[in-house]
C-alpha positions as CSV (number, residue, x, y, z in Angstrom):
1,M,-16.8,-18.4,-12.3
2,A,-15.0,-18.2,-9.0
3,Y,-17.0,-18.4,-5.6
4,S,-15.8,-18.3,-1.9
5,V,-15.5,-21.3,-0.1
6,T,-14.5,-19.2,3.4
7,P,-17.8,-19.2,5.3
8,L,-18.5,-15.3,5.1
9,S,-21.5,-13.8,3.5
10,G,-21.5,-10.9,0.9
11,I,-18.8,-11.9,-1.1
12,N,-18.8,-11.3,-4.9
13,L,-15.5,-12.1,-6.4
14,N,-16.4,-11.6,-9.9
15,G,-17.6,-8.1,-9.7
16,T,-16.8,-4.7,-8.3
17,T,-18.5,-3.7,-4.8
18,P,-20.4,-0.4,-4.8
19,V,-19.8,2.2,-2.3
20,T,-23.0,2.7,-0.1
21,A,-21.9,5.8,1.7
22,S,-19.3,8.6,1.5
23,Y,-18.6,11.6,3.6
24,T,-15.9,14.3,4.1
25,A,-13.2,14.5,6.5
26,G,-11.8,18.1,6.5
27,T,-11.0,18.2,2.6
28,T,-10.8,14.5,2.0
29,A,-13.8,12.5,0.5
30,I,-13.8,8.9,2.0
31,N,-16.1,6.4,0.4
32,I,-17.3,3.6,2.3
33,P,-17.9,0.2,0.2
34,A,-20.6,-2.5,1.0
35,F,-18.1,-4.8,2.3
36,G,-15.3,-4.5,4.2
37,P,-12.6,-4.0,5.4
38,V,-9.8,-3.8,2.8
39,G,-7.5,-6.5,3.5
40,T,-9.8,-9.2,4.2
41,Q,-8.9,-12.6,2.4
42,V,-10.7,-15.6,1.5
43,F,-10.1,-18.8,-0.3
44,A,-12.1,-19.7,-3.5
45,N,-13.3,-23.3,-5.5
46,D,-10.5,-22.2,-8.0
47,G,-7.7,-22.9,-5.6
48,K,-6.7,-19.1,-5.1
49,R,-6.6,-16.7,-2.3
50,Y,-8.5,-13.4,-2.9
51,V,-7.9,-10.2,-1.1
52,F,-10.5,-7.3,-1.1
53,G,-8.8,-4.2,-2.1
54,Q,-9.2,-0.8,-3.7
55,A,-8.1,0.0,-7.3
56,G,-5.4,2.7,-7.0
57,V,-5.9,3.1,-11.0
58,A,-8.0,1.9,-13.8
59,I,-7.3,-1.7,-14.2
60,A,-8.5,-3.8,-16.9
61,A,-9.8,-7.5,-16.5
62,S,-7.3,-10.2,-16.3
63,S,-4.4,-7.9,-15.8
64,A,-1.6,-10.2,-15.0
65,T,0.6,-7.2,-13.5
66,I,-1.3,-5.9,-10.6
67,V,0.4,-5.2,-7.4
68,V,-1.5,-4.8,-3.9
69,N,0.2,-2.9,-1.2
70,A,0.3,-5.1,1.8
71,S,-0.5,-2.3,4.3
72,T,-3.2,-0.2,2.3
73,F,-4.4,-2.9,0.1
74,Q,-4.4,-0.3,-2.8
75,A,-4.1,-2.0,-6.2
76,T,-1.8,-0.6,-9.0
77,L,-0.2,-1.7,-12.2
78,G,3.4,-3.1,-11.7
79,A,5.2,-6.3,-11.8
80,G,3.1,-8.0,-9.3
81,S,1.0,-11.3,-9.7
82,Y,-2.5,-10.4,-8.6
83,F,-5.3,-10.5,-11.1
84,T,-8.9,-9.2,-11.1
85,A,-11.9,-10.8,-12.8
86,T,-13.4,-7.3,-13.8
87,S,-12.4,-4.1,-15.0
88,M,-12.0,-1.5,-12.6
89,A,-12.1,2.2,-12.3
90,S,-9.9,4.1,-10.2
91,G,-11.3,4.2,-6.7
92,D,-13.6,0.9,-7.3
93,Y,-13.3,-1.7,-4.5
94,G,-13.2,-5.4,-5.3
95,W,-11.4,-8.7,-5.1
96,F,-8.0,-9.6,-6.5
97,S,-6.6,-12.9,-6.9
98,Y,-3.4,-14.6,-6.1
99,T,-2.5,-18.2,-6.7
100,S,-1.9,-19.9,-3.5
101,V,-1.1,-23.5,-4.4
């Protein structure tokens, strides 16, 4: 089980991050995760770099074909090289790992 070696608190690399609040801006519902912002990066004891993002689709645990958009940090299935330790529903927030070494 991976854990962060970056000195930040509130990081759970092995699960999804709950939404603590939501509001509506016009006709768009906006969810606010308990940790943020998306795009935060940390290093873990397993030698991987993790990026905090939002699942754009349902993603199975350990999927090897995840693409994380570099500007929106939304994860989708495709020819990517990111992984997630847990299954995620569309709209969930969590950590996506990438081999850094």
